[in-house]
C-alpha positions, 0 to 999 in steps of 0.5 A: 589918184594917189602919188607914190614916191617910186621911181618910174621903172620901180612904180612898173615892177610894183604895179606889175607884181600887184597885177600879178597877185590880182590876176593870181586871186581872180583865178584862184589857187594850187597846191599839193597839200590835201586835207579831207573835210567831210561834207553834210550834202553827201559822202564825198569828201572836199579836199583843200588845197594851199599855194602860197605867194609872196613878193619882197618889193621893199625897195618899192616900199612894200612886201606882198604875201598871199595863202590860197586855200582850194576847195574842190570835189573830185578834181573840180574847184568849188570855191577859193579862200585867199588871204593877202598882206601888203606891208608898207610904212609908207601910208601912201602906199597902203591906201594905193593897195587898200583903194586898188584891191577894194575896186578889184574885188568890187569889180570882179563881184559885179561882173561875175558874182560869188565873191565875197571879200573884206579890206582892212588896215591894221597898222602898217598892212593892208589885208584882204580877206576873200572867198570866190564861190564858183557855184555863185559865179557866172563862170561863162561870162568868166570864161569869156573875158579870161579866154585861157581858162577855156582848157581849164574848164571840165563838167562846168567848172574850173579844173583843179590840175588847170588851176596849178598849172595857172599858179606855179607858171605865176610863181607861186609855191604849192605844198 
């Protein structure tokens, strides 16, 4: 286990931010900025909504920024693409985040399917790129394990409005 040189309460606060961020990644996104994309399968248009979440944890040795693109059609989420960046000058902090993110995505993919991810380190940054394809996910198991999601299921998919409510409750800024 990696030991981080942080005081007890600051470490707990930092870990809380990390786990909130991971929860946000696992359940998808929000936003009001819309881009219409013409799909090849039919004439329906896909909507892309964006949401951002950032946390300045400089006192704990890092900053965190996340950008989410939620791909939906007819108000139902098809996939979420996430880019999350943790910046720190402390090698132990970066290693901890890299391992935690990789383990979290791997566990989620093994449990539910649908995750494609890549976690890299570039200088003083740990960058994770994640795509969650809900058409490949075992949504029934996911909802069973995350009971708060039940009210956001419509036509066997996650509703975009539900995801917006969850993200906004976590402090995300949607545009």
